[in-house]
C-alpha positions in Angstrom: 100.7 80.8 115.3 103.2 79.1 112.9 103.6 80.2 109.3 102.7 77.5 106.8 105.7 75.9 105.1 104.3 75.0 101.7 105.0 71.4 100.7 105.9 72.3 97.1 108.1 75.0 98.2 110.5 73.2 100.5 114.0 74.4 99.6 119.0 75.0 100.0 119.5 78.5 99.3 123.0 78.9 98.2 123.6 82.4 96.7 127.1 82.5 97.9 127.8 79.1 96.2 126.5 80.2 92.9 128.8 82.5 90.8 129.6 83.5 87.4 132.1 80.8 87.1 131.9 78.4 84.1 129.4 75.7 84.3 130.7 72.2 85.5 131.3 69.5 82.8 128.0 68.1 81.4 128.9 64.7 82.8 128.1 66.0 86.3 124.4 66.0 85.3 124.8 62.3 84.6 126.6 61.8 88.1 123.5 63.4 89.7 121.3 60.9 87.9 123.7 58.2 89.1 123.4 59.5 92.7 119.6 59.5 92.5 119.4 56.1 91.1 121.6 54.7 93.9 119.5 56.2 96.7 116.8 53.8 97.9 116.4 55.6 101.3 117.8 58.5 103.3 117.6 60.1 106.6 118.9 63.5 107.6 118.5 66.4 110.0 117.1 69.5 108.3 116.9 73.3 108.8 114.2 75.0 106.8 114.2 78.7 106.4 111.3 80.5 104.8 111.1 83.9 103.0 110.8 85.8 106.2 114.0 84.4 107.5 112.4 82.1 110.2 114.1 78.8 110.6 112.7 75.4 111.8 114.6 72.2 112.2 113.6 68.6 112.3 114.2 65.1 110.7 113.7 64.1 107.0 113.1 60.5 106.2 113.0 59.3 102.5 112.1 56.1 100.8 111.9 55.8 97.2 109.6 55.5 95.4 107.2 58.2 96.5 107.7 58.4 100.4 109.1 61.3 102.4 108.3 62.7 105.9 109.5 66.1 107.3 109.0 65.7 111.0 109.5 69.3 112.6 111.0 70.1 115.9 109.1 69.7 119.2 106.4 72.4 119.5 105.8 72.8 115.8 102.3 71.4 115.1 102.9 70.6 111.5 103.9 67.6 109.4 104.7 67.1 105.8 104.5 63.5 104.5 104.2 61.6 101.2 102.8 58.1 101.4 103.6 56.9 97.8 100.7 58.4 96.2 100.1 61.9 97.6 102.0 64.6 99.3 100.2 66.0 102.6 100.5 69.1 104.5 99.1 68.5 108.0 98.4 71.3 110.5 97.5 69.9 113.9 96.8 73.3 115.4 93.9 74.0 113.0 93.1 70.4 112.3 93.6 70.9 108.5 95.0 68.6 105.9 96.0 69.6 102.3 96.8 67.1 99.5 98.7 67.3 96.3 99.7 64.7 93.8 103.4 63.9 94.2 104.1 64.7 90.5 103.0 68.4 91.2 105.9 69.0 93.4 109.5 69.8 92.6 110.2 67.1 95.2 109.2 64.5 92.6 112.8 64.6 91.4 113.7 63.0 94.9 110.6 60.8 95.1 110.4 59.2 91.5 113.3 56.9 90.7 112.0 56.7 87.0 112.4 60.3 86.3 115.3 61.1 84.0 116.6 64.4 85.2 118.9 64.8 82.0 115.7 65.6 80.2 114.4 68.4 82.4 117.3 69.6 84.6 120.3 72.0 84.0 123.7 72.6 85.6 124.0 75.8 87.6 127.6 77.2 88.0 128.8 76.9 91.7 132.4 78.3 91.4 133.6 75.4 93.3 134.9 72.0 91.8 133.6 70.3 95.0 129.9 71.3 94.4 127.4 70.4 91.8 124.1 72.4 91.5 121.2 71.6 89.3 117.8 73.5 88.6 114.7 71.5 87.9 111.9 73.0 86.3 108.9 71.8 84.3 108.4 74.4 81.5 104.9 72.8 80.7 103.9 73.3 84.3 105.4 76.5 85.7 102.8 76.3 88.6 104.8 73.4 90.1 107.6 75.9 90.8 111.2 75.1 90.6 114.0 73.5 92.7 117.8 74.1 92.9 119.5 71.1 94.4 123.1 71.4 95.8 125.5 68.3 96.0 128.9 68.1 97.4 131.3 65.6 95.9 132.0 62.7 98.4 133.2 59.4 97.4 131.5 57.5 100.2 128.0 58.7 99.0 125.9 57.1 96.3 127.3 58.2 92.9 130.0 60.1 94.6 127.7 63.0 95.7 126.2 64.0 99.0 122.9 66.2 98.7 123.4 69.1 100.9 120.0 70.6 100.5 117.9 72.6 98.1 116.3 76.0 97.2 112.6 75.9 95.9 110.6 78.7 94.6 106.8 78.3 94.2 104.7 79.8 91.4 104.4 83.1 93.5 108.3 83.3 93.8 108.1 82.3 97.5 111.5 80.9 98.5 112.2 78.3 101.0 115.6 76.9 101.9 116.4 73.4 103.2 119.9 72.5 104.5 120.7 68.9 105.4 123.0 67.4 108.0 123.9 63.9 109.1 122.8 62.3 105.9 122.6 58.5 106.0 121.8 56.4 102.9 120.1 53.2 102.1 119.1 51.9 105.5 116.0 49.6 105.9 113.1 52.0 106.6 109.6 50.7 107.4 106.6 51.9 105.4 105.2 52.7 108.9 107.5 55.7 109.1 105.1 57.4 106.6 101.9 56.9 108.5 100.4 60.0 110.1 97.4 60.8 112.5 94.7 62.6 110.8 93.7 65.6 113.0 90.2 65.5 111.4 89.3 62.0 112.7 90.7 59.4 115.2 93.4 56.9 114.3 96.5 56.8 112.0 96.3 56.7 108.1 
C-alpha cells in the first residue's frame, strides 16, 4: 500500500542550501516573476520524498494556465493532475478521487500566470550567488500551506533562472520534497496530456 502524496504538499527540500547569509538583492524576486511569466509550458523528471524519507520518481508536465500532471513511476497506482480548473489526486488502487480548487494549493504560483508573486512571496537566503529561493505563503489562508521554491541561475532558461524544485509544508507541517531534472521549457503540449481515467467509472475525463 502506497502512502498518499498530498497534492497540496508537493515539495525541494534544501536545508543545506539555506544559510544565515545575507538575503539576495530584492531584484531577484522580480527575476523570479520574470521567469514565471516566461514559462508557458515545462516538462521535467521529478523525485518526490515524503516526510518518512520514501522517494518516488516520475515525470512532471506543466502547461499554463492551470494544467499540471505528476505521472508516477511504473507500479505506483497514483496520479496528480490539474485540468485548468481543479487539482485532482487519483488513487487507482482504492478507486478514489479527491479534488481541490487550484487556488487552494501552493502550486497556484506555478499554474496561475496572473499571480504577482512580489505581493505575497519573500526571498529566502541561500548562501550561494547562483541560487535564488522564495517562500510563498498566503497569510489569509494558512490552511493552504506554504511552498519554498529553489532556482538556479542559468542564462539559457526563461528569465535566466532554472527551477530546481520546491519544499512544501501543508497545514499539519507535513513536508514533501520535489527535485527536478532534465527541465525543458515552452514546448508545444497538447491539452490531452492532462486527461485522466476516472477509476470510479469507465472512460477518460
